[in-house]
C-alpha positions as CSV (number, residue, x, y, z in Angstrom):
1,X,12.4,-7.5,-7.4
2,X,10.2,-5.3,-5.5
3,X,10.0,-2.7,-8.3
4,X,8.8,-5.6,-11.3
5,X,6.2,-6.7,-8.7
6,X,4.8,-3.6,-7.3
7,X,5.7,-0.8,-10.1
8,X,6.1,-2.6,-13.2
9,X,3.6,-5.5,-13.1
10,X,0.5,-2.9,-12.7
11,X,2.0,-0.6,-15.0
12,X,2.2,-3.4,-18.0
13,X,-1.4,-4.3,-16.6
14,X,-2.5,-0.8,-17.2
15,X,-1.0,0.0,-20.3
16,X,-2.7,-3.7,-21.7
17,X,-6.2,-2.5,-20.6
18,X,-6.1,1.5,-21.5
19,X,-6.7,1.3,-25.1
20,X,-10.0,-0.1,-24.8
21,X,-11.0,2.1,-21.8
22,X,-9.8,5.0,-23.7
23,X,-12.1,4.1,-26.7
24,X,-14.9,3.0,-24.6
25,X,-13.9,6.8,-22.7
26,X,-14.7,4.6,-19.5
27,X,-12.8,2.5,-17.1
28,X,-11.8,2.2,-13.4
29,X,-8.5,0.7,-12.4
30,X,-7.3,-0.2,-8.8
31,X,-3.9,-0.5,-8.2
32,X,-3.4,-2.0,-4.5
33,X,0.0,-0.5,-2.9
34,X,-0.1,-0.4,0.9
35,X,0.8,1.9,3.7
36,X,4.1,0.9,3.2
37,X,3.4,3.0,0.0
38,X,3.1,6.2,2.3
39,X,4.9,5.6,5.4
40,X,8.2,3.6,5.1
41,X,8.5,0.6,6.9
42,X,11.5,-0.1,8.7
43,X,13.4,-3.6,7.5
44,X,11.3,-3.7,4.4
45,X,13.0,-1.0,2.3
46,X,12.5,-2.5,-1.0
47,X,8.8,-3.0,-0.3
48,X,8.1,0.4,1.0
49,X,10.4,1.8,-2.2
50,X,8.0,-0.3,-4.6
51,X,4.9,0.8,-3.2
52,X,5.9,4.3,-3.2
53,X,6.4,4.0,-6.7
54,X,2.9,2.5,-7.4
55,X,1.3,5.3,-5.2
56,X,2.9,8.1,-7.6
57,X,2.4,6.5,-10.7
58,X,-1.1,5.9,-9.9
59,X,-1.8,9.4,-8.8
60,X,0.1,10.8,-11.9
61,X,-2.1,8.1,-14.4
62,X,-5.2,9.3,-12.5
63,X,-4.7,13.0,-13.2
64,X,-4.0,11.7,-17.0
65,X,-7.2,10.0,-17.8
66,X,-9.7,11.5,-16.2
67,X,-10.4,13.9,-19.2
68,X,-10.5,9.9,-21.0
69,X,-13.2,8.9,-18.3
70,X,-10.8,6.5,-17.0
71,X,-10.6,6.9,-13.0
72,X,-7.6,5.3,-10.9
73,X,-7.9,4.5,-7.5
74,X,-5.3,3.7,-5.6
75,X,-5.6,1.2,-2.1
76,X,-3.1,1.7,1.0
77,X,-4.5,-1.0,3.5
78,X,-2.6,-1.4,6.8
79,X,-2.4,-4.7,8.6
80,X,-4.8,-7.6,7.2
81,X,-5.4,-10.7,9.2
82,X,-4.5,-13.0,5.5
83,X,-1.5,-15.1,7.2
84,X,1.1,-12.7,4.8
85,X,3.9,-13.0,7.4
86,X,4.6,-16.5,6.0
87,X,5.6,-15.0,2.6
88,X,7.5,-11.8,3.5
89,X,11.2,-11.1,3.1
90,X,12.6,-10.0,6.0
91,X,15.9,-8.4,6.3
92,X,18.0,-8.9,9.7
93,X,16.7,-11.6,12.8
94,X,13.8,-13.4,10.2
95,X,12.7,-15.1,13.1
96,X,12.5,-12.6,15.4
97,X,10.9,-10.3,13.1
98,X,8.8,-13.2,11.4
99,X,7.2,-13.5,15.6
100,X,6.6,-9.7,15.7
101,X,5.0,-9.0,12.3
102,X,2.8,-12.7,13.0
103,X,1.3,-10.9,16.6
104,X,1.0,-7.6,14.7
105,X,-1.4,-9.0,11.8
106,X,-3.4,-10.9,14.3
107,X,-3.9,-8.3,16.9
108,X,-7.8,-6.9,15.8
109,X,-6.7,-3.3,16.9
110,X,-4.0,-3.3,14.7
111,X,-5.0,-5.4,11.6
112,X,-8.4,-5.6,9.5
113,X,-10.3,-8.6,8.1
114,X,-8.9,-8.9,4.5
115,X,-12.9,-9.0,3.2
116,X,-13.6,-5.5,5.4
117,X,-10.7,-4.4,3.2
118,X,-12.0,-5.3,0.5
119,X,-15.2,-4.2,0.7
120,X,-13.8,-0.7,1.0
121,X,-11.7,-0.7,-1.8
122,X,-14.6,-1.8,-4.3
123,X,-16.8,0.9,-2.7
124,X,-14.0,3.3,-3.2
125,X,-14.0,2.3,-6.9
126,X,-17.2,2.1,-7.1
127,X,-17.5,6.3,-6.3
128,X,-14.5,7.0,-8.3
129,X,-12.3,8.0,-4.9
130,X,-8.7,8.6,-5.7
131,X,-7.6,6.4,-3.1
132,X,-8.4,4.7,0.0
133,X,-6.4,3.9,3.3
134,X,-8.5,1.0,4.9
135,X,-7.6,0.1,8.9
136,X,-7.7,3.3,11.5
137,X,-4.4,2.5,12.3
138,X,-3.2,3.1,8.5
139,X,-5.4,6.0,8.2
140,X,-3.4,7.6,11.4
141,X,0.0,6.9,9.8
142,X,-0.9,7.9,6.4
143,X,-2.7,11.6,8.6
144,X,0.5,11.7,10.5
145,X,3.1,11.3,7.5
146,X,0.7,13.9,5.1
147,X,0.6,16.7,8.4
148,X,3.8,16.3,9.7
149,X,6.2,14.4,7.7
150,X,9.1,15.1,9.6
151,X,8.0,13.9,12.8
152,X,6.6,10.8,11.6
153,X,9.9,10.0,10.1
154,X,11.3,10.5,13.4
155,X,8.8,8.2,15.0
156,X,9.4,5.3,12.3
157,X,13.0,5.5,13.5
158,X,12.5,4.9,16.8
159,X,10.0,2.1,15.9
160,X,13.1,1.2,13.4
161,X,15.2,0.6,16.7
162,X,12.9,-1.2,18.5
163,X,12.9,-3.9,16.0
164,X,15.0,-7.1,16.2
165,X,18.7,-6.7,15.4
166,X,20.2,-8.2,12.2
167,X,22.1,-11.7,13.4
C-alpha cells in the first residue's frame, strides 16, 4: 500500500505530464517525500520504504530529464504541525505511539508549520533545486545520515528501542 501511494502514484502522475513538458522543453516537478525517505523511521518501515523509493525515483528522473528542460525537485520535510498523527498507521502500541507522535508533532523546536515548509518547497522549485529538506531537525538528520550513515542507523536503533513496545 505504501509503495502504491508513495512511489507508483507520483510515477504515474509524472509519466502523464512528461510528454507535454518534453514537447515544450520546460517543466518543473516537485515530489513530496519525507525525512523518512532519507533516514528510516522506526515502526514505520513501509512508510520509509515508500519514501526512500520516491527519493530515488526523483533523483534518477532529475538526472534523466535535465536535458529536456524539466527540473525535478524532491522535498523531504520533517515533522510538520498538520494534525497528521490522526491519519498515521503505527506498528506496535497504537495509543502510546500516537501520544508520542502527537506531542512531537506539536513542539515548535521539533516541528514546523505547513505554511513555512510550503514556502521553502516553492522557493526550491522556483530555483530548480534538486532537493529541499524543510525543518532544522530534518536537515540535521539528513546531514548526519549522509556523513555518518552507520552511526545514524545505530542512533535510530536506540530511538526504536525507546518507542512503546507492541501490545
